[in-house]
N, C-alpha and C positions, 0 to 999 in steps of 0.2 A: 581379481579383475583380469589379470594376465591369463589365467586359466580359461576364463570365459572367451577371451579374445582368441586364444589358441584353438578352442573347440569350434568357434565360428569360422576360423580360417581353414580348419580341417574340413568342415562341411562345405567349403567352397572349392576344395581340392578334388578334381575329377578322379585322380588315381586312388585317393582314400575312399571316395564313394564307390568306385568300381570294385575295390577289394571287399568292402562291407557287403555290397550286393552279391558279389560272387560267393562269399562265405555263406550268405543266406541261401543262395541257390543250391550250393552243395548240401546244405542241411536239408533243404526241401527234397533233394534227390534221395538222401539216405532215409528220410522219413518215409518216402514212398517205397524204398527198397525193403524196409522192415515193417511195413504196414501189414497186419494180419489179414488174410484173405477171408473176410467175412462181410457180407453185403451191408448189414446195418452199420458196423463199425467203420467200414470203408466210406460210406456216405457221410457219416458224422465227422470222421477225421479229415476227409478231403475237403469238406465244406469249411471246417474250422481253419485248416491249413491255408486254403485259398484266400479266405477273408483276411487272416492275419498277415500272410506274406504280401498280398497285394497292397494292403494298407501301409505296411512298413516300407515297401519299395516306392510307393507313390509319395509317401511323406518325405522320404529321403531325397527323392529326385526333385520334388517341389521346393524343399528347403535349399537344395543344391543350386537351383536356378532362381533363388530369391522370390519364389512364388510369382514370377513374371509370366511364365509360359502357360497361359490358360487358353491358347488358341486351339483350333482344330488339329493343327500339326502336332502340338504337344500332347493332346489327348491320344492321338494315334500312336505316339511314341510310348506313352504309358501303357496302352493296350498291348503293344509288341513286347514290352518288358514283362507284362503280366503273362502273356502267352509263353514267354521264355521260361518263366517259373513253372507254369503248368506242364510244359513239355518235360522239364527236369523231373517233376514228380511222376509223370506218366512213364518215363524211362525206368525209374526206380521201381515202380509198381509192376511193370511188365516183366522185368528180369526173372523173378521167382517163378513165373508162369511158363517160362521157356524151357526147352529140352536140350538145346545145344550145349555141348561141353564148353564152348567158348562164350556162353551167354553173358558173363560178367564183363566181357570186352565191349559189349554194347554201351555200357556206362563209361568205360575207360576211354572210348573213342569220342562219344557224343558230349559228355559233360565238359571237357576242356573246350570244345567248340562253342557250347552255350556260355561258358565263362568269357570266352573271347567276344562273343556277341554282346555280353553285358558291358564290356569295356567300350565297344563301338557305340552302343546305345547311349551311354553316359557321355562319351565324347561328342555325339551329335547334340545332346541336350546342352552341353557346355557351349558349343559353337552357336546354337540357336539363341542362347541367352545373351551372347555378345553381338548378335546380328544387328541390334538396334543402334549400337554405337560404332559399328564396323564401317570404316571408310577406306576402301581400297584405292590406292594411287594407281594412275595409269602407268603401265609398264611399256617400254619400247624394247624391241628385239631385233637382232641382226639376222635372224633366221626367218624363213617364210612363215607367214601367219595365215591361218584359215579362220575366218569369222563365221560363226553359226549361232543363231538365236542370241545375238548381242554378246557373245562370249568369244574369247580368243583362244585358239588351239595352236600351241607351239610345243613341239616335242624334241627332246635331245636325241642325238644319234644312239647313245648308249641305251636309252629306254626303248627305242625302236628295235635295236638288235636283240635286246633282252626279250622283247615281245615275240619276235620271230623264233628264237631258239627256246625260250622258256616255256612257251605255251604247249607245244607237243611233248616236250620232255616231262614237264610236271604232270600233264594229263596221263601219260603212260605210267609214271611212278605212282600216282594216286590209285590208278586202276590195279597195279600190281599189289599195292598195299591191301586193297579190299579183296584181292584174289587169294590171299594166304588163308590157311585153315583157321587161323585165330579170329578171322572176321566172318566165319560162316554163320554167325548170328544173323547177318543180313539175309542170308538164304532163308532162314527160318521165318523171319518177319514177312518177307515177300510171299513165300509159298503158302503160309498159313492165312494171310489176308486174302489171297486169291481163292483158296479153298473155301473160306468162309462165304465169300460173295457168290461163288459157284453154287454152293448148297442153298444159299439164301434165295437166289433168283431162279434156279433151275431144279433144286431139290434132287440133285443127281447122285448124291452119296459119295462125292470125291473125298479123298483123304490125303493128308500130308504125312509121309512116312520117313522116319529118321533111322539111319543106320550108319554110325560114324566109322565107316571102313572105306578105304580107297579114296578116289578123287571126289566122287559125288556122294555126299552124306544125306541129301534129301531127294525125294522123288514124289511125283503126283501119282496117287492111286486112282485110276479112272475105271469105273465099272464097265466090264465087257471089253476093255482094251488093255494093251500092254502099259506098264508103268513108264512115266516120262521122267527122266533124271534131270536134276536141276543143277545149273552151274552159275558162276558169277555173272556171265554175260546176260543171263536171263533176268537179273535184277534190274537191268537198265542203268546200272551205275556207270557204264562206259560213256553214255551220253552226258551224265552229270559231270564226270571228270573232265571231259573236253571243255565244257563251259566253265568249270572251275579254273582250269588252266588259262582259258581266255581271260576271265575276269581278274584273276590274280595278276597277270602280266600285261593287261591293257595299259599303255603308257599314260601317265598323268601330264596334263598340260603344264608348261612352265609358268603360265599366268596364274597368279595367286587367287584371283577371283573365280576362275574357272575350276580350279582343282580343290577348292576349300571343302567341298562335301563329297569328294570322289570315293572315299572309303565307305561312307554310308550308302552311296548309290550302288557301288559294287556289291556290298553285302545284301542290299535289298534285291538286286537282280539275281544274285546267286541263290538266295532262298526261294524266290519265285520260280526260277528255271528248274531248280532241283525238285520242288513240289510238283510242278507240271509234268516233268519227265517221270517222276515216281508214279503219279496217278495214271498217266497215259500207259505206262508199262503194265500196271495191274489190269487195266481195261484190255490191253492187248492180249495178255495171257488168259483172261477170262473168255474172250472170244475164241482164241485158239483152242483151249481145252474143251470148250463146249462143242465146237465144230468137230473136233477129234472124237468126242463122246458120241456124237450122232452119226459118225461113220466116214468123215472126210479123211483122206490120207494125211498123216502128220507132216511129211516132207513138203507138200505143196502149200498147206495153210501156214506153216511156220515161216517159210521164206517170204511169201506174198504179204502177209499181214505185218511182219517185221519191217519189210521195205516200206509199206504204206505209212507206218507209224513214224518213220524217219522224217516225214514232211513236217512233223511238229518242230523239228530243229529249225527249219527255215522260218516258221511262224515266231518262234522265240527270239530269233535274231532280230526280226522286225520290232518285236516288243522291247527288246533290250536297247534298241536305238533311241527309244524315248528317254531312258534313264542313263544310258552310257553311250552317248554319241561319239565318245572317244574311239570306240571300236572301229566304226566305218571311217571316221575322219583320219585315224592314224594310218589306215591302209591307203587312203587317198594321199596322205602326207608323204608316205614312203614313195608312192608313184611320182609325186611332185619332185622330190629330191632326186630320184633316179633320172627323171626327165631333164631336170636342170643340169645334172652332171653330164649327160650326153650332149646337151645343146651347147654348153659353154665352150668346148674346144672348137666347134664349128663357128661360133660367133667370133672367137679370137682370130681364127684363120681368115674369115671373111674380112675382118678389120684390117689385117695385114695386107691383104690383096688390094683393098681399096686405097690404102696409103701409097702403094707402089704404082 
């Protein structure tokens, strides 16, 4: 009897469920990593794996939430969890097809991020399952409060300072991380995908050439034109790192009701912004390489099209405001504190003059 009770309690523990799902995800990755490259076996193995892994993770998550979450929101979460498993398999299957000497680092970098996403998904499930009985008490604050969409936004000085300092520092460090030679697997992914679409749409015979010597290991082979060497900046990762730094250090409101799902909202925003930047960067390079192929000078098209694509950042900021209003509101909050700081001495001085 006690054993049954212990098992049931474990199935209600989000950390235990997260670990089980993470182990399953890592197994899915290795399954993909060592899948034989054969079309028939690939289809059979992938289909079987997908069905089994999705059924397992959905069963575990539904048991975890007492089978209460059958809403549209919960189905979306199950879908995201399933996509996480599919992406893990895709990473494993892709690595043996790559040429880069650092290709195994693709899994070393990405799988821990997917495991972290697993924990965030389970945490979101757990919070949603408690939402029905959650009654947040009204909180009072001695600091300024900004109300937006029936929520209170109050930030500590420490979180605001951390936001100002941590955002640029973390963005720079993340970029440096992807700029080291050990992460040139990212170069290969981007350049090969670009070449694939160039040849698919324009049949131009472009090639992705690999020579692991010097600074630039990859280059575009463009018929009738000089080769174009590829660097980390061409991956578009710099834009992703800026938004990653922003999202990591955007301050959380001190109000419990406002901040309860902030981690999930940040995660969703980071995934969406990274996907948009990645796709836009591929489209940018397709346009640039094609124009270069038909005779336009590389210097002019490279600068102009890269500048035009930067407008996407402004659009993403507007989109992020829907999920992370803390970004704009925290900036307004900083301005409010600074304004209040400068106005206070004047008010005190005027009060003294009135008394005299």
